[in-house]
C-alpha positions as CSV (number, residue, x, y, z in Angstrom):
1,X,-36.5,93.9,68.3
2,X,-36.9,89.9,68.0
3,X,-34.8,89.9,64.9
4,X,-32.0,91.6,67.6
5,X,-32.7,88.9,69.5
6,X,-31.8,86.4,67.0
7,X,-28.5,87.8,66.3
8,X,-27.6,87.7,70.1
9,X,-28.7,84.3,70.1
10,X,-26.7,83.0,66.8
11,X,-23.7,85.4,67.7
12,X,-23.4,84.0,71.6
13,X,-23.5,80.4,69.6
14,X,-20.7,81.2,67.0
15,X,-18.2,82.5,69.7
16,X,-19.1,79.3,71.4
17,X,-18.5,77.2,68.4
18,X,-15.1,79.6,67.9
19,X,-14.0,78.7,71.5
20,X,-14.4,75.2,71.1
21,X,-16.6,74.8,73.3
22,X,-14.8,74.9,76.7
23,X,-17.0,73.1,78.8
24,X,-15.3,70.7,81.3
25,X,-16.1,67.0,80.0
26,X,-17.9,64.6,83.0
27,X,-14.5,63.0,83.6
28,X,-12.7,66.0,84.4
29,X,-15.5,67.4,86.4
30,X,-16.0,64.0,88.6
31,X,-12.1,63.7,88.9
32,X,-12.1,66.6,90.3
33,X,-14.2,66.1,93.1
34,X,-12.9,63.2,93.6
35,X,-9.6,64.6,94.6
36,X,-10.9,67.3,96.8
37,X,-12.5,64.0,98.1
38,X,-8.8,62.8,98.5
39,X,-10.3,59.3,96.8
40,X,-7.3,59.2,94.5
41,X,-7.6,56.1,92.9
42,X,-11.3,56.6,91.4
43,X,-10.0,59.9,90.1
44,X,-7.2,57.9,88.6
45,X,-9.5,55.8,87.1
46,X,-11.3,58.2,86.3
47,X,-8.7,61.0,84.3
48,X,-7.7,57.7,82.2
49,X,-10.9,57.2,81.1
50,X,-10.7,60.9,80.1
51,X,-7.1,60.9,78.2
52,X,-7.8,57.4,76.6
53,X,-11.3,59.0,75.1
54,X,-9.3,62.8,74.8
55,X,-5.2,62.4,74.4
56,X,-5.3,66.0,73.4
57,X,-6.5,67.0,77.2
58,X,-3.7,69.1,78.6
59,X,-5.9,69.5,81.7
60,X,-6.5,65.7,81.7
61,X,-2.8,64.3,81.8
62,X,-2.0,67.4,84.5
63,X,-4.6,66.6,86.9
64,X,-3.7,62.6,86.2
65,X,-0.1,63.6,86.9
66,X,-1.4,65.3,90.0
67,X,-3.3,62.0,91.0
68,X,-0.1,59.7,90.6
69,X,2.0,62.2,92.9
70,X,-0.3,62.1,95.8
71,X,0.1,57.9,95.1
72,X,3.5,58.0,95.4
73,X,4.0,56.8,91.3
74,X,6.5,59.0,90.3
75,X,7.2,57.1,87.0
76,X,4.0,57.8,85.7
77,X,4.1,61.4,87.2
78,X,6.5,62.1,85.2
79,X,5.1,60.5,81.9
80,X,1.1,61.7,82.7
81,X,3.4,65.4,82.6
82,X,5.3,64.9,79.9
83,X,2.1,64.1,78.0
84,X,0.4,67.3,79.5
85,X,3.4,69.4,78.1
86,X,3.5,67.9,74.8
87,X,-0.4,69.0,73.9
88,X,0.3,72.9,75.7
89,X,2.5,74.3,77.9
90,X,-1.2,75.6,79.8
91,X,-0.3,74.0,83.0
92,X,3.5,74.6,82.7
93,X,4.2,76.8,85.8
94,X,2.2,74.1,88.0
95,X,3.7,71.0,86.6
96,X,7.2,72.9,87.4
97,X,6.2,73.3,90.9
98,X,5.0,70.1,91.3
99,X,8.6,68.5,90.4
100,X,10.3,70.8,92.4
101,X,8.0,69.9,96.1
102,X,8.4,66.5,94.8
103,X,12.1,66.6,93.8
104,X,12.5,68.2,97.4
105,X,10.4,65.8,99.6
106,X,12.6,62.4,97.7
107,X,16.1,64.3,98.6
108,X,15.4,65.0,102.0
109,X,14.4,61.8,102.4
110,X,17.2,60.2,101.0
111,X,19.7,62.4,102.7
112,X,18.0,61.5,105.7
113,X,18.0,57.7,105.1
114,X,21.8,58.1,103.7
115,X,22.7,59.5,107.3
116,X,20.6,57.1,109.3
117,X,22.7,54.4,107.1
118,X,25.9,56.1,108.4
119,X,25.2,56.1,112.0
120,X,24.1,52.8,112.2
121,X,26.2,49.7,114.0
122,X,23.9,47.3,112.9
123,X,25.1,46.0,109.0
124,X,21.6,45.2,107.8
125,X,20.4,47.9,109.2
126,X,22.7,49.9,107.3
127,X,21.8,48.3,104.5
128,X,18.4,48.6,104.2
129,X,19.0,52.5,105.0
130,X,21.0,52.9,101.8
131,X,18.6,50.7,99.9
132,X,15.8,53.3,100.7
133,X,18.3,56.0,100.2
134,X,19.6,55.2,96.3
135,X,15.5,54.7,96.4
136,X,14.3,57.9,96.3
137,X,17.2,59.6,95.4
138,X,16.7,57.7,92.1
139,X,13.3,59.2,92.1
140,X,14.5,62.6,92.8
141,X,16.9,62.2,89.8
142,X,13.6,61.2,88.0
143,X,11.9,64.1,89.0
144,X,14.3,67.1,88.4
145,X,16.8,65.4,85.6
146,X,20.0,67.9,86.2
147,X,20.2,68.3,89.5
148,X,24.0,67.7,90.3
149,X,23.2,67.5,93.7
150,X,21.0,64.4,93.5
151,X,23.5,62.5,91.4
152,X,26.9,63.5,93.7
153,X,24.9,62.1,96.7
154,X,23.3,59.2,94.8
155,X,26.7,58.3,94.1
156,X,27.6,58.7,97.7
157,X,25.6,56.5,98.7
158,X,26.4,53.5,96.4
159,X,30.1,54.3,97.8
160,X,29.1,53.7,101.4
161,X,27.9,50.6,100.4
162,X,29.9,49.6,98.5
163,X,28.2,49.3,95.0
164,X,31.3,51.6,93.4
165,X,30.3,49.8,90.1
166,X,26.9,51.9,90.5
167,X,28.6,54.6,91.3
168,X,30.0,54.9,88.3
169,X,27.0,56.2,86.1
170,X,25.8,59.1,88.5
171,X,29.1,60.1,89.2
172,X,29.6,60.4,85.1
173,X,26.3,62.6,84.9
174,X,27.9,65.1,87.9
175,X,30.8,65.6,85.2
176,X,28.4,66.1,82.6
177,X,26.4,68.9,84.2
178,X,28.5,70.3,86.7
179,X,32.1,69.3,85.6
180,X,32.8,68.9,89.2
181,X,36.1,68.0,90.9
182,X,34.2,65.2,93.2
183,X,33.2,63.6,90.0
184,X,36.6,63.6,88.5
185,X,38.0,62.3,91.3
186,X,35.7,59.7,92.5
187,X,35.4,58.2,89.2
188,X,39.3,57.9,88.7
189,X,39.8,56.3,91.8
190,X,36.8,54.0,91.3
191,X,38.3,53.0,87.9
192,X,41.7,52.4,88.9
193,X,40.2,50.3,92.2
194,X,38.1,47.9,89.9
195,X,41.0,47.7,87.6
196,X,43.7,46.9,90.7
197,X,41.3,44.1,91.6
198,X,41.1,42.6,87.8
199,X,44.8,43.0,87.9
200,X,45.4,40.7,91.0
201,X,42.7,38.5,90.1
202,X,44.5,37.9,86.4
203,X,47.8,37.3,88.8
204,X,46.1,34.8,91.0
205,X,43.8,32.9,88.2
206,X,45.5,33.8,84.7
207,X,42.1,35.1,83.5
208,X,42.4,36.4,80.3
209,X,39.3,39.0,80.4
210,X,40.6,39.7,84.0
211,X,43.1,41.2,82.3
212,X,41.4,42.8,79.8
213,X,39.3,44.0,82.3
214,X,42.1,45.5,84.2
215,X,43.7,47.8,81.4
216,X,40.3,49.2,80.6
217,X,39.5,50.4,83.8
218,X,42.6,51.7,84.2
219,X,42.3,53.2,80.8
220,X,39.4,54.7,82.0
221,X,41.1,56.1,84.7
222,X,43.4,57.9,82.9
223,X,41.0,59.4,80.4
224,X,39.1,61.1,83.3
225,X,41.5,62.0,85.1
226,X,43.5,63.5,82.8
227,X,40.2,65.4,81.5
228,X,39.6,66.6,85.2
229,X,42.9,68.0,85.5
230,X,42.9,70.1,82.3
231,X,40.0,71.9,85.0
232,X,41.7,71.2,88.1
233,X,45.5,71.0,87.7
234,X,46.4,71.4,90.9
235,X,44.3,69.0,92.9
236,X,46.3,66.7,94.6
237,X,44.1,63.9,94.7
238,X,43.4,63.6,91.0
239,X,47.4,64.2,90.3
240,X,48.5,61.4,92.5
241,X,45.7,58.7,91.2
242,X,46.7,59.6,87.6
243,X,50.4,59.2,88.2
244,X,49.7,55.8,89.9
245,X,47.4,54.8,87.0
246,X,50.3,55.9,84.1
247,X,52.6,53.5,85.7
248,X,49.6,50.8,85.8
249,X,49.1,51.2,82.2
250,X,52.7,51.8,81.1
251,X,52.9,55.1,80.4
252,X,56.2,55.8,82.8
253,X,57.7,57.9,80.3
254,X,54.6,60.1,80.1
255,X,54.3,60.3,84.0
256,X,57.8,61.4,84.2
257,X,57.6,64.1,81.5
258,X,54.3,65.1,82.8
259,X,55.3,65.4,86.3
260,X,59.0,66.6,85.5
261,X,57.0,70.3,83.6
262,X,55.1,70.3,86.3
263,X,58.0,70.4,89.1
264,X,59.9,72.2,87.2
265,X,57.2,75.0,86.4
266,X,56.7,75.6,90.1
267,X,59.7,73.8,91.8
268,X,58.0,74.4,95.4
269,X,54.9,72.5,94.4
270,X,55.3,70.1,97.2
271,X,52.5,67.9,95.2
272,X,54.1,68.0,92.2
273,X,57.8,67.0,93.9
274,X,55.7,64.1,95.3
275,X,54.0,62.5,92.6
276,X,57.0,63.4,90.4
277,X,59.4,61.4,93.3
278,X,56.5,58.3,93.0
279,X,56.9,57.7,89.6
280,X,60.7,58.0,89.4
281,X,60.7,55.1,92.7
282,X,58.4,53.2,90.2
283,X,61.0,53.6,87.6
284,X,63.5,52.4,90.6
285,X,65.5,55.7,90.1
286,X,66.0,55.8,94.0
287,X,68.4,58.6,94.2
288,X,65.9,61.2,92.2
289,X,63.0,59.9,94.2
290,X,64.9,60.7,97.5
291,X,65.8,63.8,96.4
292,X,61.8,64.9,95.3
293,X,60.7,63.3,98.6
294,X,63.2,65.3,100.5
295,X,62.1,68.4,98.6
296,X,58.4,67.9,99.5
297,X,58.9,67.1,103.2
298,X,61.2,70.4,103.4
299,X,58.6,72.4,102.0
300,X,55.9,70.7,104.4
301,X,57.7,68.3,107.2
302,X,54.3,66.5,108.1
303,X,53.3,65.7,104.2
304,X,52.9,62.0,105.3
305,X,52.5,60.6,101.8
306,X,56.2,61.9,101.4
307,X,57.1,60.2,104.8
308,X,56.0,56.8,103.6
309,X,57.0,56.9,99.9
310,X,60.2,58.1,101.3
311,X,60.6,55.1,104.2
312,X,59.4,52.8,101.4
313,X,62.4,54.4,99.0
314,X,65.2,53.3,101.4
315,X,63.8,49.8,101.7
316,X,63.2,49.4,98.2
317,X,66.7,50.5,97.2
318,X,68.3,48.2,100.0
319,X,66.5,45.3,98.9
320,X,67.7,46.2,95.6
321,X,71.4,46.4,96.5
322,X,71.2,43.3,98.5
323,X,69.9,41.5,95.3
324,X,73.2,42.6,93.3
325,X,75.5,41.7,95.6
326,X,73.9,38.5,96.2
327,X,73.9,37.8,92.4
328,X,77.2,39.1,92.1
329,X,78.1,37.2,95.0
330,X,79.6,40.1,96.7
331,X,77.9,39.8,100.0
332,X,77.7,42.6,101.8
333,X,76.2,44.5,105.1
334,X,75.5,48.1,103.2
335,X,72.4,47.9,101.9
336,X,71.2,47.7,106.0
337,X,72.4,51.8,105.7
338,X,69.7,52.2,103.6
339,X,66.8,50.4,105.8
340,X,68.5,52.4,109.5
341,X,67.6,55.8,106.7
342,X,64.1,54.4,106.3
343,X,63.6,53.6,110.4
344,X,62.6,56.9,111.6
345,X,60.3,57.5,108.8
346,X,58.2,54.5,109.2
347,X,58.1,54.8,113.2
348,X,57.2,58.8,112.6
349,X,53.9,57.3,110.4
350,X,52.9,54.8,113.3
351,X,53.2,57.6,115.5
352,X,50.6,59.7,114.0
353,X,48.7,57.0,113.1
354,X,48.4,53.5,114.6
355,X,46.3,51.9,112.4
356,X,47.6,50.8,109.5
357,X,48.8,47.2,109.7
358,X,50.8,47.4,106.6
359,X,52.5,50.4,107.5
360,X,53.2,48.1,111.2
361,X,53.9,44.9,109.1
362,X,56.6,47.0,106.7
363,X,58.6,48.2,110.4
364,X,58.4,44.9,111.3
365,X,60.3,43.7,108.4
366,X,63.0,46.6,108.5
367,X,63.4,46.2,112.5
368,X,64.1,42.1,111.6
369,X,67.0,43.2,109.4
370,X,68.8,45.2,111.4
371,X,68.4,42.5,114.1
372,X,65.7,44.6,116.1
373,X,63.8,40.7,116.7
374,X,62.1,42.5,120.4
375,X,60.6,45.9,118.2
376,X,60.4,43.4,115.4
377,X,57.7,41.1,117.2
378,X,55.7,44.1,118.5
379,X,55.2,45.5,115.0
380,X,54.1,42.4,113.7
381,X,51.8,41.5,116.3
382,X,50.6,45.4,116.1
383,X,49.7,44.6,112.5
384,X,48.1,41.6,113.6
385,X,45.5,43.1,115.9
386,X,44.8,45.5,113.0
387,X,43.4,43.0,110.3
């Protein structure tokens, strides 16, 4: 009987040894108690001792990440959770649930701050809300790095706060994760805008670096927009920015062939007609540009982009006719007919949108050329009031 008891004791001891003697350490036991008491600072210090003594403590790392979450230290949370998963997948489910919980909280806070920033009429207050929104969206992206919505909203906050360069990284991530139209569209617009600013700076100060920057931005715009049109071939915003970019980088021939092919393929597509007209106008092919804009307006009489560019076509056409006649010393009033043709289109724009100073100024110039001085003064006054 005694022999049997010894055998049982030995078997139990052996089983404990083989199972690694799974008794919780003093640090783990103490940390859990501190966590129950919501004493997270002490729990953190105790768990740091645990993982320093036992780096392979998957539970220690998991609990430490949990404590960091309670303390709002999410970068440390991610590190601790990653360490736990590097040891084993024992707490993978709990870790994923915790990350999703904190991601949702951060995401919702980011949206709330963003909305408050948009609604605020005080510039300083808007900036504070936007900055807070950016911080929590960054936290959300750290917790769930594959969430496309997080990067999309982060980019929108940057753009709303005028920090377009900083919006580039999250927009690139949006394209990478989701091949999303907004990613291509806003990236293209930002690159094009930055290129325009650098080009303008170069024309003012002659700094060669500005010229280099402009070329780089326009090139980046063309690349991302070309990539975008492969997935979204008929998108008006992509095509509009792409045609303008081609003109800036001296690829008018590429733009002409690209948009002519699109028009030939879909002759009743107003967007293709419009973009082809824009490229023709940039090449001073006024008659052909006129035909494309008129066709676009035939398809949609209220297509205001086509209305505006048709007006611009007539104004530029008249200006070129006047320059040519002066150069040849054959003075003629014929060019004014083009200004007269432009007039109803410009007036249509100011009727539908009274907030564009540049349109009012152009209208004022046309009135002046046509000798309509009272209307010219009124148009210039509108432009000044809007600036």
